[in-house]
C-alpha positions, 0 to 999 in steps of 0.5 A: 347413070341417071337420077331420079326426082321425085316432088312433094305429091298427094291427092287434092283431099289431102292437099286441101286438108294440110293447105300448106305453103310451098317454097319459091319454086316447090312443086306440089303433084296432085296425084289423081288430078295430074295438076300441078302448083308452083309455090310462091314462100308466101301463098297457102296450097287452096289460093296458090294457082295451078300451072298451066302448060306453056309456062303461064299461070292456071285461074285459080277458079272458085265459088261463093255464095253471095247475099246476106241472107239465105242458106248458100249452096256451095260447099267448097273447091276440091281441085279443081272440082267445084262442089255443091251441096244438094237440094233436099225437101226437110218435110213431106209438105215441099217437093223438090223436082230436078226438071231436066228437060228444061235444066230447073229444079223446082220448089213446090208446096205439097196443098191439102187438109191433111197432116201432110200438106199446107192448107192455102187461101185467101186470107184476107187479114183486113177484113173478118176472121171465120172459125175454119173449124166447123165444129167450133163454129157449131159450138159458138152458135149452139143454144141447146146445152152443147156441154150436156150440163143435167140440171143435177149438176146446176141446180134449179135455173132462174133469169139470174142463172149464168155461165161462163164460156169462152171464145178462143183462138189461134192465129199464125201470122196476124197482120194489123186489122179486125178480125171476127170472133162472133158474128151474130151473136145467138145470146147475150153476154157479157165480156169479163176479160181477154187473155193474149200469147205469142210464141214471137213479136209482140202486137196489140189487141183490142176487143170491140163489140160492134164498133165500140171497144171494150172499156179497159186496156188492150192486151200487149200481146208478147210470149208472156201470157196477159189477161185484161179484165173489161168491166165497162163497155163489155155487154153485147146483145144477140146479133151483135159482132165480137171482134178484136182489132191488131195493131203495132204489129211487130213481127208477131207470130202465133197470137193465141187469144181467149175471149172469156165472158158470161151469158144468162142460161135461161 
């Protein structure tokens, strides 16, 4: 009478998840791949090679992510299947295209000026910084009461009447160098303070009128707001340039600055 012999068997996923150690000579069969492994009493399932016909041991093929930075695309091995993650565009500002004709995956940035794109231009951080917003530039240059302040609100004006105004901006990725924040000033004034803050990293910000540094201390830019007051070398004339200089940059990001000044109304 014939005897029936059955060996241990399961799906490749179940074998991988359980990851047992087969006894020496014990057989383990994957019912969904028709592959077989023979235990040695020491090696766990996922590290044990498949048995090849002819009595030789098969290769324990696998894949891995190399390098010290970045995100790896290899996920795991299930049976003989090497599984990889899909590449996904995490934002509408990025496109991922399967270029099957050239066996490539193309990753690109959507350029433009709306909220669903990225503005790309020639940013020469060693040169000057010009406000990109036309409304900001027109406000800086305006001499015709851009805030629409009425005489009734401020009373009679004299030659000594002054207002406090400011120039604010944000530089996403500042580099060491000069940034002009007001070119060819349309009026004279006195800079009273500079306030700074970053989202990450540090740097030093020094205020200048033309090529002369403001008297007092420079701003130590960090994620804590800091205001430095200036009481010397802080008077500018019509036609002067006001600039800020970044130095000692250590991964500074999203640097906000506000230059506060006083100027005559009449």
